[in-house]
C-alpha positions, 0 to 999 in steps of 0.5 A: 118407326121403322126408319128409328129401329134402322138407325138403333141397328146401325149404332150398335153395328158401329159400336161393335166394330170400334172395338179390336178383336183380342190378338191371336196370342190371347193378350188385350193391349191397352195403349195407354202412357203410365208414370215410368214412361212405358206406353204399351204395357199392362198385358193381361196373362203377363206376369212379373217375378222377382227373385233373390234366390238365396235367403241369407247372405254371409260376409265380413266387415270391410269386404264387398258383398252381392245380394243377388236378385233378378226379375223376369216375365212369364210368358217371356217378352221379347221387347224391352221393357222400362222398369224401376228398380228400388233396394231398400234395407229393413232394419233388425230393430224394426225400425222404418225402411231405409233406401238404399238405391234406386234405378231406372235404366242406366241412371241410378241414385244411392242414399245415406250411408250407402251413397257411393258404395252401392251399384247394380251388377246387371251381368245378364238380362234381368240381373238387378243384384246389389253390389255393396262395397266396404261393409259396415257393422250397421249394414246388417239385416233384410233387404228388399229388391222391388221392381215396378213396371207401370202398376206391376210391383213385385219384390223379394227379400235377402238378408245380410249377415256379418260373421262376427262375435257377440260380447256382453259390455257394461261401464265402469260404473258397474252393472245395469247402468245402460238405458237402450240409447246409452247401450247403442252408443256404448257398442258404437264407442267400442268399434261394434253395434248392438247385437240382434237376438239371432246374433246372440243365439248363435253366440250361445250355440258356440258356448257364450255363457253370461248371467247379466242381462243386456239389451238387444237391437230389438229393445228386448232384454235377455241373457245366454246361459249354457250351464244352468245355476241357481243365480241365473233362472235356477238349476232346473231350467234347461240351457238357453237364451233367457229373455226378459221381454220388451223393455222400457228403453228410457226408464230400465237400465240393463247391460248390453250385448254388443256385435263386432266383426272382422277388422281390417287392421291389426291389433297387438300387444305393445312391446315397450320397455316399461309399463304404462299408465292409462295416459302414457298408454294411449301416447305410446300406441299414437307414437307408433302410428296406431290408436289404443284399441277398442274393446270390439277390436281386441274381440274381433282379433281374438276371434278372427286373428287368433290373438293370443296373449297372456299379458293385461294391457290398457283399452281405449275405454279404460278397461284392463283385458287380455285375449286367450285362444289356447288356454293354460295355466296362470292365464285364467279360465280353462275356456278360451276367451277375453279376460277382463280386470275391470276398470282399474285406476288409470294411474296404475301401470300396465301394458297396452293393446294398440290397434293400427289400419292396414 
């Protein structure tokens, strides 16, 4: 019996000495391999932090932009870590996340429409800011910067906005003819994208007043009113953005609010010895090495290039419009804007607005 008791005591001492004592730093190290190749990760008491610093970054179409992001450890670690960095985009319409870039060490891969247009800045330790070149209209939205170190996974978000202009749009068939998908396509055909609520709200703050309801990117239908009146919700309602809420995307039909941004090129009224029908107008622009301008391009030129012309001209969708920056007699209402004469017969003779890349 005494011999058995001595054996138990000896075994207990052996088990106790097989566990290393905590290091003087207070961290307990687990020497195990993990999925990203770190062989000594998991520090109890060390925390991974990811910061995007700015919450919103504003830029223009065609420019380059940097979305800031950095990561660090607390307490500070001297040893370099192998981390995996992932940038993804969160669409404004609530769809699934889109992979933008994944990087491990010096190797990275970009995806989809971002392929060849994105890379990490890496100006300093922990800097994983995303640089996007040749910004496009569909690049707007929230971006998630995610850093993975073994089982540690932290992220932060930053929003990318483009400076632009919102405009209401309807087809030649008239009011309330677009399903949601038709409205998305209509905006894209005019070198624009379907507007978000935030973009429409900003346009309302700048004075946009429109009584026809239109689709927005989140599937809602809304319209901005700065001057309350009876046909537009009533005179007793305060100014604001009126909402019909989320509507059925296939079975309901409305107008649409489109968003266009700064353009790299020149929109101009073509000086021609005679007026032109629609077919002749398209050919005249092409003979100049240009194309007949789209509606979104005309709005962008009015907004960002101060295009001001009191002559109606053909546009690519068959509509007739002209931009006014400085209101004056015989040039429409007293407010600046893009005037429209609708969709006249294409055999009528008018001027034309052309667009040429620079």
